VMD Tcl script that draws the C-alpha trace (Angstrom):
set ca {
  {47.00 -97.15 129.28}
  {44.97 -94.22 130.38}
  {44.49 -90.52 129.63}
  {45.10 -87.36 131.61}
  {45.42 -85.90 135.07}
  {41.86 -87.27 136.14}
  {42.82 -90.69 135.37}
  {46.31 -90.22 137.14}
  {44.37 -89.20 140.31}
  {41.87 -91.98 140.08}
  {44.11 -94.93 139.37}
  {45.90 -96.98 141.66}
  {49.40 -98.36 140.65}
  {52.69 -99.26 141.46}
  {54.53 -97.21 138.79}
  {52.99 -94.67 136.55}
  {54.49 -93.68 133.34}
  {53.80 -89.99 132.12}
  {54.02 -89.62 128.40}
  {53.88 -85.79 127.04}
  {55.65 -85.94 123.69}
  {55.04 -82.51 122.72}
  {57.04 -81.32 124.71}
  {57.51 -82.18 128.67}
  {58.92 -85.64 128.42}
  {60.79 -84.90 125.41}
  {62.25 -82.05 127.00}
  {62.71 -83.99 130.35}
  {64.78 -86.72 128.29}
  {66.99 -84.05 126.57}
  {67.84 -82.60 130.05}
  {68.64 -85.66 131.67}
  {71.02 -86.88 128.79}
  {72.81 -83.69 129.80}
  {72.88 -84.37 133.44}
  {70.28 -81.87 134.27}
  {67.81 -82.64 136.88}
  {64.08 -81.41 136.32}
  {61.69 -80.42 139.12}
  {58.02 -80.94 137.31}
  {55.60 -78.00 138.33}
  {52.31 -76.90 137.82}
  {51.71 -74.43 134.79}
  {50.91 -70.66 135.32}
  {51.65 -70.70 139.39}
  {52.79 -67.28 140.73}
  {54.92 -68.80 143.23}
  {57.03 -70.92 140.72}
  {59.96 -68.36 140.88}
  {60.03 -68.56 144.47}
  {59.70 -72.81 144.16}
  {62.66 -72.52 141.60}
  {64.90 -70.59 144.22}
  {64.07 -73.41 147.08}
  {64.98 -76.19 144.81}
  {68.21 -74.01 143.34}
  {66.98 -74.36 139.95}
  {66.25 -72.22 137.00}
  {62.65 -71.57 136.17}
  {61.95 -72.30 132.43}
  {60.11 -69.72 130.86}
  {57.15 -69.89 128.52}
  {58.52 -71.29 125.17}
  {56.83 -68.10 123.36}
  {58.45 -65.76 125.62}
  {61.88 -67.13 125.98}
  {64.66 -64.69 124.68}
  {68.00 -65.96 123.50}
  {69.69 -67.79 126.19}
  {66.63 -68.58 128.30}
  {65.53 -72.06 128.78}
  {61.73 -72.97 128.06}
  {59.83 -75.75 127.63}
  {61.29 -76.25 124.21}
  {63.83 -78.94 124.42}
  {66.25 -77.11 122.12}
  {66.79 -74.49 124.61}
  {67.63 -77.14 127.04}
  {70.14 -78.66 124.76}
  {71.64 -75.33 124.01}
  {72.02 -74.21 127.74}
  {75.30 -75.48 128.43}
  {76.88 -76.98 131.11}
  {76.08 -74.08 133.66}
  {72.27 -75.45 133.92}
  {72.30 -78.40 136.56}
  {68.70 -78.19 137.65}
  {65.40 -76.85 135.89}
  {62.03 -76.15 137.35}
  {59.80 -77.05 134.39}
  {55.96 -76.13 134.51}
  {53.79 -77.45 131.63}
  {50.17 -77.71 131.85}
  {49.86 -81.45 131.09}
  {52.90 -83.68 131.83}
  {54.77 -81.60 134.20}
  {51.30 -80.94 136.26}
  {50.26 -84.61 136.18}
  {53.90 -85.51 137.21}
  {53.83 -82.95 140.02}
  {50.52 -84.12 141.43}
  {51.66 -87.86 141.53}
  {54.59 -87.07 143.84}
  {52.19 -87.23 146.64}
  {50.80 -90.66 145.66}
  {52.30 -94.14 146.32}
  {53.08 -94.75 142.66}
  {56.79 -94.60 141.54}
  {56.62 -91.88 138.76}
  {58.63 -92.47 135.34}
  {58.62 -89.92 132.44}
  {58.55 -91.56 128.59}
  {58.55 -90.07 125.26}
  {59.50 -91.45 121.75}
  {63.36 -90.65 122.67}
  {63.50 -92.89 125.40}
  {60.48 -95.52 125.31}
  {62.26 -98.44 124.91}
  {64.74 -97.57 127.62}
  {61.74 -97.29 129.78}
  {60.20 -100.46 128.90}
  {63.67 -102.23 129.25}
  {64.06 -101.04 132.72}
  {60.69 -101.82 133.84}
  {60.95 -105.52 132.41}
  {64.07 -105.78 134.70}
  {62.08 -105.33 137.99}
  {60.01 -108.02 139.61}
  {56.42 -108.24 139.93}
  {55.45 -105.08 137.68}
  {53.96 -107.02 134.84}
  {50.25 -106.35 134.21}
  {48.29 -103.93 136.68}
  {51.12 -102.81 138.46}
  {52.29 -100.21 135.61}
  {49.95 -97.60 134.38}
  {51.03 -95.92 131.15}
  {49.46 -92.15 131.19}
  {48.83 -90.35 128.13}
  {49.11 -86.68 129.13}
  {46.84 -85.21 126.30}
  {46.22 -81.68 125.73}
  {43.94 -79.26 126.99}
  {40.86 -77.44 125.24}
  {40.35 -73.46 126.30}
  {37.82 -74.44 128.82}
  {40.34 -76.68 130.40}
  {38.82 -80.43 129.20}
  {41.06 -82.77 127.81}
  {42.22 -83.25 124.46}
  {43.30 -86.58 123.63}
  {46.86 -85.92 121.56}
  {47.65 -88.72 119.20}
  {51.32 -88.01 119.80}
  {50.93 -89.21 123.48}
  {48.97 -92.17 122.25}
  {52.05 -93.12 120.17}
  {54.47 -92.55 122.74}
  {52.19 -94.50 125.48}
  {52.09 -97.12 122.64}
  {55.71 -97.04 122.26}
  {56.42 -98.01 125.90}
  {53.74 -100.79 125.51}
  {55.04 -102.16 122.49}
  {58.66 -102.39 123.93}
  {56.89 -103.97 127.02}
  {55.21 -106.37 124.90}
  {58.51 -107.24 122.68}
  {59.98 -108.36 126.19}
  {57.33 -110.52 126.94}
  {54.64 -108.93 128.66}
  {51.22 -110.36 127.53}
  {48.64 -109.31 130.38}
  {48.05 -105.99 128.73}
  {44.69 -104.09 128.67}
  {42.65 -103.82 125.67}
  {43.39 -99.74 125.48}
  {47.22 -100.70 126.09}
  {47.27 -103.07 123.33}
  {45.39 -100.62 120.94}
  {48.28 -97.74 121.75}
  {50.78 -100.27 120.82}
  {49.31 -101.20 117.52}
  {48.73 -97.48 117.24}
  {52.43 -96.55 117.32}
  {53.22 -99.85 115.08}
  {50.94 -98.40 112.37}
  {53.05 -94.93 112.25}
  {56.49 -96.11 113.26}
  {58.00 -96.33 109.70}
  {57.14 -92.60 108.95}
  {56.87 -91.35 112.48}
  {58.51 -88.08 112.20}
  {56.10 -87.28 109.31}
  {53.16 -88.04 111.48}
  {54.60 -85.94 114.22}
  {54.63 -82.69 111.99}
  {50.99 -83.57 110.74}
  {49.51 -84.22 113.86}
  {47.32 -81.30 115.54}
  {49.97 -80.76 118.03}
  {52.99 -80.84 115.59}
  {51.24 -78.61 113.48}
  {50.42 -75.99 116.24}
  {54.23 -76.04 116.91}
  {55.37 -75.34 113.42}
  {52.68 -72.59 113.17}
  {54.09 -70.92 116.20}
  {57.72 -71.39 114.95}
  {58.96 -74.31 116.66}
  {59.38 -76.83 114.36}
  {62.77 -78.03 115.59}
  {60.85 -79.25 118.64}
  {59.13 -81.62 116.71}
  {62.00 -82.90 115.18}
  {63.60 -83.46 118.61}
  {60.33 -85.60 119.53}
  {60.89 -87.62 116.61}
  {64.42 -88.95 117.68}
  {63.04 -92.25 118.46}
  {65.20 -94.47 120.58}
  {67.76 -91.89 120.76}
  {67.99 -91.57 124.64}
  {68.63 -94.16 127.26}
  {67.70 -92.32 130.37}
  {65.08 -93.57 132.57}
  {63.67 -90.39 134.23}
  {62.25 -91.26 137.89}
  {60.87 -88.73 140.20}
  {62.62 -88.96 143.50}
  {61.82 -86.43 146.19}
  {60.39 -84.36 143.68}
  {63.13 -84.31 141.35}
  {63.32 -86.22 137.87}
  {66.81 -88.13 138.11}
  {67.88 -90.95 135.74}
  {66.89 -93.72 137.90}
  {69.94 -95.93 136.33}
  {72.51 -93.60 138.47}
  {70.43 -93.27 141.60}
}
mol new
graphics top color blue
foreach p $ca { graphics top sphere $p radius 0.5 }
foreach p [lrange $ca 0 end-1] q [lrange $ca 1 end] { graphics top cylinder $p $q radius 0.2 }
display resetview
């Protein structure tokens, strides 16, 4: 288990599991639940509209700027979008940016959150030869105003949920960091929703008026999708 974009760029692995609980990978899981493909993209890029058009995708607007009917990083806007939404270009400063950068690597890229962590762990356990160093779980974290990584405890819990699922399935060649992440998740799982509301990122979203996004992030185990980045687009690997 490692943190952020720098670790993603510096690490060699067969599979990279990106975790950004509040909110990229949560929104990703909600989208795939509804059959919506997701193109991850860097945050605040001027060409995002052009890239969305190239992918025949709807461009997600900034969460605080979304008007009624517009889709944003908020998972509730994706859930409310209806069947006309088929593909979404979804920028975010952390999880989406990491996934976009990893597209050019040799690693298979998956997306996980608390909603689908066990489904991702189950799928990984069904693949041959991945136990141990072949899988890197990446907690995206947040950013300080100067752009430096701000570790985010919700991403530690999300990463830990994936690792705990692997551990239950017999994976024992785990790094110390991975074990600590799984233990951190186990320590809050009985009261996880309350913990999400009370962590720094959760409090920030509540203060911004997005308490519902925190509630969606706390839907532990409610999704069975396994998002995989295929040709730059996240699809459910179970159906590819």
